[in-house]
N, C-alpha and C positions, 0 to 999 in steps of 0.2 A: 246377331250385332250386340245381343249384348255382351257373348264374349271376344267381340272384338273392339268392344269399346275395354273393358277389362284388359284384357291384350294390352294396349296403346296406354292405362292409365300406369300399370305397370312398369312399363317403358322409360314415360315420364319420373316416374318417382324411383328407379333405377339410375338413368340418366342424373337426376338431382343428386341422387345421396352418391354416386361415383364424383360427379366432378363438384361438390362442395369444395371450396378455396380452402388451403391449408397453407401452415405455415412453419418453418423449422429455424431458431433459432439458433441454429450454429456457428455458421457464418454466413458472410454477405452472397455466397456463390450458391449454398441452398434455399435463399430466397427466390434466387431465380426460376427455381422448380415451381411457386405461385404460378406463375406467368404461364411456363408449361403445361401445367395441368389446369390452369383455367381455360386455353385452345384447343384439350386435345378434346379428341371422341369416345365417351366408357367404353365403344364395345371395340376401341383398336385392338389391336394380336400386342403391343406394345406396350397399350398403357398401364397394366398390370407391373412393369417391370419398373413404371417410371414414380408412379403415384405413394407415397412417401404417407405413411398413420398423421392424422389431424391432429396438432395440439393446440387446443382451446387457449391456454395460459400464456400461448405468445404472440394471438393472433390479434388482440387491440392492439397491438407497437407497430405493427408492421401499417408500412405507405403503403402498400396497395389494398387494402378494406372495403375503402370505398370505389372502387369498381365496380360499373353497374355490372346488374348479374341479366344475360338474354335467356332466360332459360325458355321462352318462347319461342326464339328465334331456334332456339339450335337444335330443339324436339325436332325441325325439317329439315336439320342438313343429313345431306345424302351419301350413301356409304361410296365412296368409290378413289380418286386421283385424291381427292379436297383431304383428306388426313396425312396425306405427304406430304401437301405445303405445309400441313401445320406444322408437323412435326421440321420439316426441315430452318422453318423460321426460327420456332423454340432453339433450334441447334443453335443458329447463327447468331441470333441474340448473347445464349447462353456462354458460348464460346469468345464471343467479345468481349462480356462484361469479365469471364473469366484471366483473358488476360492482361484485363485493370488491376485484378486481385494477385496477379503475377508480379507487374510491377509494383503492387505496393507492399506485397510481402518480401521483392529483393532488397528495398530499401528498408525498410525496420531489419528484415538481415544483415544490413550489409552494416547498418548502424548498428547493431549489436555486437558484430565481426569484430569491429572496430576494438568496441569500449572493450571487450575482450579480450583484445592483443593489445591495448594498451596495459590492462589489468597486468596480465604475462607479463611484457617488459618491465612493468614495474614494479615484480616482482622475482624479477628477474638482477634487478639493481642490489648490488651487496646492502647485509645493514648497516650505516656508519655511527648509530649511535655509540659505540663502544671507542670510536676512533674520531669524536668529534673536535677531540684537539687536535686533531691533524688540519680536518676539513676548516677553511673561513668559512665568518660569519657567515658571508651573503647566497653560500650553497643551502643553509638550514635557511633561510629566508628568499628560495628561491622562488617561495610558491608567493609573495607580494610584488616581485616584477612579473612574473610570466602569471596572467589570467587566465586557470584550468577552466573554471567555471565558462569563460566566455569562450573557450575549444569548444567546451561541450554543447552549450549551448547553439553554437555551429549547423550542431545535427539535429536534420528535422524534427520538429516538437509536433506533438499529439494534433494541433489544430494544420499546422502544414501539409503532417499526412489525412488529416480530414478531408479537406481540399482536392487528396487526389479521387479521391470516393465517388463512386457515378451520385449524378443528383434523383434519386431514387421518384421525385415526383415527377419531373420530365419525363424518368421512361414508364411511368408507369400514362400519364398521358401520351405520350406517344405508342405503349401497346393500345391502349383504348380505342389509338385513331385504328391503326392497325387490325383489330378486333373487326372490324366496321368491311374490311378487306377480304376474313373470312369467311363471311356470311353470302351464300348461293344466291347469284345474279344481282348483288350489292354492283353499284359501278365500280366499286371499287380493288372487283375483282380481278377486271383491263386493265385499271391501272398499277395491281401488284404484278403481274406479270412484266407488265409493260415498265415499271421501272428497277426488274428483276439486277441489270446488268451496272444499272447505277449501283444501284446496291455495295454488289462484290468491285468496286472503283469505288467508296467510299470506306468499305473494310479496308482493305488493303493500306489506303490514305491512313486512316487509323492506327492497327496497327504497326507501320510506320512511324506514326509522329508516338506514339508510344515505348516507343523502343529504344528513339533519340531521350524520352527522360531518363529511360532506366540507365541509360550509359553516363548523360551528364550525373545523376545522380551516383552513380557509381565511380565516375570522374570522379567530384567532392571527396565520398569516402574516400579514396587511394589520395588523396593529395592530401589531405586531417590524419592521416595513419602516415604519411611518408614524415609529416612536419613532426608526430610523436616520439618516430624512431628515428627523428636526426637531434630531435631536441635531447635523447638518452642516449647514445653517440655522441652528445659532444658534453656528457658528466659524466660519461664512464673516459672521457678523454682527460678533463679537467682532475676528476681522483688520482687518477698513475701520475699526474703535475703535481700534486701537491708536498710531496714531499717536497719534493726542490720550492715548491714556496715559504714552505715553511723554514729553510734555510735561509733565505735570504730577510736580511736586518735591516731597521732603521738605526740612527743615529744613537739612538738611545741603547742600542743592543738588540738581539733575539729575545722573546715573550720566555718565559719556563713554559714550560713544556711538561703535562701532569700524570705522568709517568707512574705505574708501579712501584716501588722501593724495589731494588736490586737488593743481594743480603748484604753483601761492601757498603751501600746507602745507609743498610739498619744498622752496622756495626759502626761504622761510622760517627752517628747519632750517636749513641752510649760513649763510644770514644769522651763527643763533645758536654755529652750532660756529667762524664765524670774530670771533666777540664775545669766544671764551674763550681764542684762537689769539694765542700770544704771534710777535709778527711777526720770525721772524729770515731770516737770507737774502735781505735783501733784499725779499722778497714781502707783497705788502699786498695789504689789502680795500678793492679796485675793483667791488664789487661796488653793482648801481644800488639804494637805495633811495631814497625821498619823503622828506625832511629840510624838516622846519614849522619856519623862523626868523622870527621878527618883534620888536618891542616889548613889555618888556608887558601887558598888557591890552589886547590891540592887534587879540586876537579868533582867535588862532588854536589856541586850546581850542575854541571854539567854531564856525573848519573843519571840523575835523577828529570835533569829535562830528555837525554834519550829512550831512559824508560818511561815519564807520560810522552813520549814524540813529538815535544810541541818546549820551542823558549819563551817558557812562561814564566823564567827571573831576573831579577834585574842585574846588569854586568855590568864589572871596573876590575882596570887594571891596574890588579895589586891593592885594588879598594877595599875593606869591607862591604860587603853589601850585605849578606844575610844579617840582620841586627837583633833580629826574635825568630823564634822557633815558627817555623811555618807546616802545618798538619796538611796533606795532599793525597785526597781517599781517591786511587786509579778503580775504573770500575769501565765495563765495556760497553759501549754503547754505537748508537746506528750515527751520532755525529759525534764531531770530535768538539768536544766543550767547555768549557771551566767556569767555575759559579763560585762566588763565596761565601759562607751560610747563613750570611748575613745579611744578603741582598736577594734579589728578583730576577738579574742582570745574568745574563747566557752572555759569555763570550766565543765566539766564532774564532776558534784555531786555526785553520785553514787561510783566513784574510791574516794580514800582517797588520791590520790597524788596528784589530784587537785585539792582538797580539803584545802592540804597541803600548794599547789604551790597559793592560791585564798587568805587563810590566809595572807600566806607573805606578796602578793605581797600589801595590805591594809595599810598592818601595813607599807611597805615602801613608799604609798603613804601616810599615815599620819606623818609619819617623814620628808619626803620634803614636806609636805606643812606648815608645822611647820617652823618660823621665827628666824632668830639665835637670843637667850637670849629670848626665848617667850616657853609656855609649849602646848596651844591646837591655834588650827587656825581654823578663821573662815571661810575657804576654802571649800566647800561641794566636796564628791566624788561620783561621781553618778552610781550606782548598779543595772544592773536589774536581777534579777533570774525568771527561768519558768520553771516549772514543772505540775506534773499532782493533781490535787484536790489542786491545791493551790488558796488562794483567792486574787482576785484584787483587787489590791490597793498599796499606793505608802504612804512610812513612812519613816520617816528620825529618823536616832538615835541620838540623842547625848552626847555629854559630862556628864559622871556620875556629876550631884553639890558633891562639897566639904563644910566643915566647917571649914577646915584648911589651910594652905599649907602650906606642908613641907619641907624639905627640898631635893636641887632640882630642887625647881617648881619655877617660875620667882613670883615675888613679886604680879603680876597681874591676877596671877590665876582663883583665885575664883570669882573675878569680872568679869575676861573673861569670865569665864560660867555662871554665870549669863546674862552679857549680850545677848550671843547668846540665854542663852533657852526662856531669855526674848523678843525675837529679832521674832522668831520663832512663838512663844504662843500669842504674838498679834496682828498675824491675824486674823479677828474676824470670817474665815473661817476653819484654821487648829481645827482637832480633837487631842486636849492631852489625851497623853495613859499614865496615869502617875503610876509609878510602884514603891512600898509602897514594902520593905523588909519583910516577915511578921515574920521571925527568932530573931528579933530587935524589943527594946520599940518602941512604937507607938511615944512618946517625944522625938528622939531622929530623927526624921523623919526631911528637912529642906526641900524636895522638895512639901510637903502639902500645906508647907503657901507662895509659888510661884506660886503652879495651883489655890491656892483660891483666889492669887490680878490678873491674869491674865482672871478668869474667875466663878467673885465668885458666880454665879447663879450657875454653873456646868453644864448648857447647849450643852456642849461641849465636856465635861473634862470624860473619862473613866479611872475607876479604877482598877489598876490589883494588889492586895496580890498573894505574888511568894512565896516559900519556905514553906507553906501551914504544908506540912509532917512534919517539925521540927517545924514550932509552935503549933502543937494539942501536939509534945513531949514535949517541953518543958515553955509550958505555962501553966499554974496551973489553970485559969478559961478558957474551951472553949467558955465560954459565950464572951469572949475577943475579941476574933475571926467576932464571930456572931455581935458584935459592928461596930465592923470596915467595913463588910462588908457590914454591910444597912445606911452607916453614919455614925453613930452615935458617936463614937469616935473621927475621926477630924472635927476640926471646917472648910473643905471642902463640896462642893456639887459636886456630878459626877449625869451624862447620868445612867451610869452602872455599878456594881461594879460585880469582878469577882476576885476566888481563884482558884490560879492556882502550878504545881508541875513541874517542871524544870530542874529537875535532881535527883542525888542522890550523889551529891559531890563529882563526878569524870567526870575529862571532857576528857574521853577517850571516853567515852558512846552516842553509838550513839541515833539519834534521834528515833528510832525506840521502845528500848527498853525502854528510854524515858517512851515516849507513853505508851509501855507495863504497866508502872511501876505508873502512873500517874493513870487510869484508874482500875489499883488494885486499887490503894489506896484508889479514893476516893468511890470505891464501898465498902471499907472495913473501910471508915472512919464514928467516931459515928459523926462530921459533920451532913451528909445527913441524918444518921440513926436517929439522933434527930433532924430531918428540920432545924436546924441550918444554912442549906445553903443547895439552891433552884439547882434545878438537871442542870436549863439552868446556873448557876452561877459559874459554875467547868470548869476545862480543857481548853486547849489551843485550840481547836477546837471549842468549842463553843463562845470561845475571838474573833478568827480570823472571824466565822461567823459574830455577833454583830458589831464586827470595819468593816466590809467592808461594813455590809450594812449600819454603818453610816456614812461611808466616802463617798458610791454612791450618799444618800440622800444629803451630803452637797453639793457635787457635780451639779446634778443636779439643787439644786435650787440658786445656784450662777454665774453658769461658764454662764449663759449668763446678764448677768448684769456685769463678768468682761472683758465678750467680744466691748460690751455695750463699757465700759470706757476705752480700747483699741481703738473702734475704735473713739471717740471724741475725743482723745488724737490724732489720726494717721491727722481727721482732722486740730487742730492746727497745724500742724508742718509744715501740708502739705502748709497750710494758706503763715504761718512764712519764710518757701520756696521761694513760690510766689510773695512776698515780699519786700524779701531780695536779689536773684539771679533768677532774670526773666528770663534769657537767658540760665544761664547755667545746663548743666545736674544736679541728684540727685545721684552725685556719689559719696560711701562711701569710708571709708579707704583702704580699700584693691585692690577696680577698681579705685580709684586714683592713687596708690601704682603703677601695673601695665598699667597704664594710661604713669606716670612716665619714669617706666623702657623702654616704648618702646622709650621716646624721649632720655633719656639717651644710648642707644644702636643707634640709628640714629646719634646721638651724637661724638661717639665712631668711625662710620663709616666715618664720615667724615676727620677723620686726617687721613684714606688712602687715601682720596679725594686728598689731598693735594700737588702740583706741588713739583716733583723735586727739580726745580730752585727755589720756595721759601724756600724749607726746610736748599735748601743749601746756601741761602744769608742769612740768618737767621744767620743759625753755623757757617758761616767763621764769621761773622761780630763777632756774641757774641764771641769766641775765642778766634779774637783780640785783644777784647778788656777787657777780660782774660790776658794774657800772653803779652799784648806789653811792663806792667808796663816790667815786667822780661826781655824786648828783648832791649829795652832801655839803662837798669839802671846796666843789669849785661853783657848783650852779651856786643853792639853797642861801652857804653860810653869805658869802658877799652878799647876795641881792637883799639879805636880810639886814647888811650893813646900813644900806638906803633909811630914808629919811619920810619918805611920802611911797605912797605905792603906783603913783606914774613910774618915780625909778625902778622902783622894782619891777617890774614889769617889762620896763625895756633893758633893764639888766637880764632876765631871763629869759627874755626874748633873743639877748644876742647870743649867750653862753652856751642857749639849744642850736642856736641854729650853728655856731662851732662846731658843739659836740657833733652835729647831726653829718657836715659835710665830711669834718674828719675822722672821725673814730667808730661812732654810733655801729655804723653798717660792718665795718671789717671783724666789730665784737660780738656782733648781733650772728654774723655767721659762723665766729674760734667756738661761741654756743653750744652752735646748731653742730658741728661738726664732731664739737667735744662730746655730746649726747648721743648722737649716734653710733658715735663707738664706745661710750658707756655704755647705751642699750645693747651694743652687738655683741660686747665681750659678756656683758651678763649674760646671754643666754646660750653666751660658748660655754660658758666655765662655769655654768648653772651643773651642781649634781641633779641625775637624776634617781639619786636610791637605790633599788636594786640591782636597776636596769647601766648602771654608773660602769665605765669601764674607763680604770686611768690609762688605761694602756695609751689612750686615744689624744692626752692631752699636751702633750707636746706637741702632737702635730696640727692640731690644736690650735695654739698658741704660736704654734708659724703661718699658717693659714691667716690667721683674725691678723697677726702682723704686718705681712706681706701682703694683703688687702688693703688695710689702713693706707700703709708707702704708696700704693700703684694711687688711689682713689683720689682724685684732688675735686675741689668744690668747683660750679658753675663760675663761670668768670660772670658771667654778667650776674648774679644771681644782688653781687653788693648796689651794685647802680638800680635796678628796680625794688630793694628795698631801703635805700637812699630818703625814694623823689615816698614811699608809701610812708617813714618816720616821719620827713618833716611835715606831710600832711595832715599825721594827725596829732602831732607839735602844736601845729598852728591854732589848731580848733580848742575854745577856752569855754565853749555854751555846753554848759552841766544842764542835761534835761528834766532831769527829776530829784527828787525828796532821797531817793533811793543809793543813785549817782553818789551823790556829796557828804551820807554816811557811808559810802564804802570808800570816798577816797578820805575821809577822816579817820577811820581807821583805819587804813594802808598807811597813813602819817602817820598816827601814833603809834603801831607796831613797829616802824621802820626808826621811831622817835626815841622808844622806847630799848630797842634792839643796840642802837650807839650810845646809850647811854650806857649800857650797860659794858656794851668792852669799854668808853671810857671810865667809867668808875674802877673796873679789873687795871685800868694802867694804871692809875693812879695810887691803888692799888701796893701796886710792884713797884711804885715809886719809891712812897712813904713809908712803906715796911708796914706789918701786921699794928692794927690797934691794941688798945687796952683789953678788949674779951678776949683777942685767938695771946695776944702773950704773957694771959694769965692760964688759960684751960691749957692753951698748948705748948704750954713754957718754949714759945719762941722770941728772938727779941729783936732790934733792927741793927742794919748798920749805919755805920757815920754816913755814908753816902744817905740811905735813907733818913736819916735824921735829921742832916743839913736839910734834905726833900721834905719833909713834911714843917719845919721851922716857916719855909719858902713858902708853901702852901694855903700854912694858918697866915702866914702875914697878905699874900695874893688876898684871901678869901675874907680880908677888913676890908680891904680897898675897895671887891667889890660892891662890900655889902653899903658901903657909904655912898657908890654911884651905881645903882642896877642899871646904870642905861650907858654904861660903858663900852666902847666900841669895842674890837679884838683885838687892839691893837697896842700892848705899852709906849709909849711914849716915854723916849730916853731919860726924860729929869724924873720920869718914875720909876723908874727902873735904880736909878742914880736912889732915890728914895726908901727902895726896898732894900736894897744894897746896905744903906746906912744904918736904915732901925733894925735889920740881922747882926750888923756889928757891932751895936748896942750892950747885943744878947750876945755877945762873941760868940758869933756865927760865923765862920769868912766863906760867904757866898760868890760863887762867879756871873757874869752878868746872861751866859749864857743859858748858863741851870735857871738862873728867873724866867729868862722869854719861856724856855723848855717850858718847865710846872706852869708862867700862864697859858699856854696853849690848849692844857689838859681843862686845867683852872676853868679857864673859860669857857671852855667847851661844853662843859657840865654845868657850867649855870645859863647858858645858854639851850640847853637839851631841854634843861628844867624851864628855861620859858613859856620853850615852842609846846610844850606840851601843857601847860595851863591858857597858851591863848588857841589852842586845839580845844578843850572841854568849853572853854566860850565858845567856838564857831559853831557846835554842835546844832545850835538855834540860829546856826546863822545862813540859811539855804533864803528865808525867807525877804535879808538883807541885801543876797546877791543878788536875787532880780532884780531886784529896782535898785543894780549897780550902786548898793552903798550910800544911796543919798541918805542925806539926816541921819546919817546914824555913826558912831563914833566907833563901831565894831569895822573892821578888814580885816578880810579874809583869802588875801591873794595867797599864802601859803598854804593852804587848801585847794587853790586850782589847778598851781603846776603842779601838786602832787596827782590830783587827777589826771594831767594833761600827763605823765611819766606815765602811769596808771593803765591809761587809755594805752599808748603809746608801746604798752610793754605786752597787752594782750592784741594788737593787732598783728604787733611784730613776730611773737609766741605763734601768731595763725598762721603768718605768711611762710615764716621758717616749717611750717608743720605741712605746709601742701606743698612746697620743697622738697622734704625730706621721702616724700609720702608716695607723690604723683614721677619724682628723676633720681632722687639723690639712694633714698634703697636700693634699687634697680640696676641702678651702676654699681653698689658697691657685691649686688649680688652676682650681678655679672665680671669681677673683679675675682668674687668666691672661686665661680666657675674657670676660669684662665688662670689664676695662683693652683687650681687644685688638675688642672692639665697639665699645666710645667711639671708640679712633683710630681704626677704619674708618670712624664715620659724620664727621669730622674730618679736613677736605681739607687745612685748616692745617698739622695737627701729621703729617700724615702730609709735605708736601713741606715740615717740617719737619727732619723723620728719618731720608727717604729720599734724597737727596742725590746730586750728583755730577754728570759731563760723562755719563756712559751713563745717567742715569737721564733728563735733561732731553732727551737725543740721542733714546732710545727715547718720552715725551711727544710729541718736535715728529711725529718718523717715525706717532706714531699718529694727530694732528692732521689732518697731510697727507696720511695715507688715506685719511682718514674725508671732511675735505671736497670731493677728489680724484674720491673716490666719490658722495656728493651729487650733484654736480656734474655726471657722466656720471650720476647720473640720471635730473637734472634737465634736462638735457639732451636724451637719448633722451626722457623726456616732454614735453618742448616738439617737437619735430619730428612725430612722433604725433599731438599737437592742429594745427598745422599743415597737416598730410596730411591 
């Protein structure tokens, strides 16, 4: 009994130990083994293969941990067919859930595959960053129009995928209910057997629905992938059409493309820089270029156009069209375009409207370059032409040589053309392309003599005979053409001889049609058939190849020598700079202008830092100096002649009102404007010690004058100022003793100043007194003696009547004249009146100063309106009104200056500096001197040397 009980206990323990729930945390499918292990019998033969080791660390996170353990009932399970049913149910549940995870894995795998396919397509697209100049801007901004994030979000995210996962809580409840069916004798046992067929049908339905979801998801992924693929195909197609899109231009022309500079472009830049360089120190421009010379209407321009493969030059019938040298840089490129050196516009030479615009622009530039009274110009027009099949070279088309000056031309036109041609041909490395018209008699040629003078050995001359088709028809002896080509007819020698046809006389013909005509002519020409001409001596194509070969041969032979010459020149200039200006930086004219510009702007800003007190003191003092004479002569003196205070005040009010309405505001604005000019000039011309650079003085003076000339005071300032001044002068109420004393002091200073000036005038009229005559040995003139006698006589009259009015009566003038005549002094009445004016002024000013001293204690009587007092100080009140008006006016003008006018002046200065910066002639005129010229030469020589070194390096790389 005890043994049987022990054996039963061991069985129970073994069953509990083997049937313990375990969870694996690797995948959702492995969690299903928990369910199968919980319903398997521990002694089933297959249980040891399905039971996995327990992992306690994952167990708390299982959704099945709360399944009830029915260990007591499991002990009563009998071994038979029951384990087979338990295993079959677990397999069904496991495979059912495994199908779900297959769907989930397919969805995730499909999304990942689509994303990987998109990345592969993206990597297959070529890197277009280096060709960004080709692709329009909207391609690079595609991500702004196509929302790739939105497309990415269209894929199922983690939340949507989580919805496809099974609800483990519901599965647990279902399995819990299923576990009841597995217990022997339970009512669910029979029900389980009865519902086996229904479960099979339900599984089939779930399989079908899951398969449909997988198909829908795959279709959605496929649609997204196809959408990306179509987008990439469209981008590739647009990329192929971009070259055509670039060639399309608007009305302003094709935009310049940022291409790497070619070898010929580098060389052309060197020539452009040399053309602007003032050759000093015996350094001349000896770099090669092809100089096209010929008689007028010999076909120079046509030959050049055939080489450039475009009708780019203005045309005229017998009229001089080439009025200045035109430098044409030819280079090979994918597009047939032309562009000026100083312009960013490209002319499409495949379009007739662009060709017409180019010809018109060349003609306009030629006419602008010609000075008044001249016919031709020495200024070079630089043009570059690129196109497929063009030979790389630099040609200079010169004005045609003429034999007679016709009406409308300048008298020196012939000599000017000769001097221009000689200047270009005297370059020992220049290739002379001598153009001769074959349809005219050779004896009429002028250019051949000129070329033979410049290159007597013919080592750098290429002779070109044009209009050979007309020559063959008109010349009686074809051997004459042969003699020209062989160099036996002209006294000149040449490196090569060519015969070309540049048209049929119709200016509207295209280059292609002329080429076809030229080839057809030479194929049928007797000159070739009879071996008078060789095949390599005909057609402009052969001419272009020969000229290009000769040009580059000359370049390779001479460019390094030129580089060494400029290197020596640079050394000489740098040595001279170090010896003359050892402590100064090498600033060229533009850099000096920028430095001066900053200094001027700093000085203008200093105006805004002037204190308000300084402004008001200057304005008040200057305004009083300007109006004091008017106040004394026209207001104070006439009012002082009145007999009572009422008349005095009335006269003062009337004259002040008239003065304010007509003159005072305008005078105040003039004073303010002059004060601003003086302060501005003071800051501009003020030397700053050792930092002062006198090289900027002319520029600063010009900027100051031009800024002041452009500046205009605000027109509304006078109207507002008039109201303010009128209100200030109407006020008569002196509030305290301090203002009274200030008015008396102002009056005394003014009267003392006037008295001093009057005495100086009288002294000049009457001459030196007896002290000066004895001390300095000077005497009086006859007129001074007469004036002195007149002054003494008038002073006697004033002593007799100190209240004498300001004007002499006629009888008083007669009395004074007779008294002087009695002493033997003949006096004119006008001289008496003139002397009286100064004598009376001095008498009046002294009297007014005495009255001013009496009024120092008159503020008490003023407060009582001078009632019961014989003292009247109305003149003190007048000067107080004037003083107060001056202070208010100065304050108002100061506000206008600091708030408005200083800023407007600063704006004018900036505009003037901007205008000067764009005017090269102005800068050359204002920034002068040996230091500036030496810095300019240094800059240009360095620039030329650097460009030559870059060109030589590129040339060596091309040769390698």
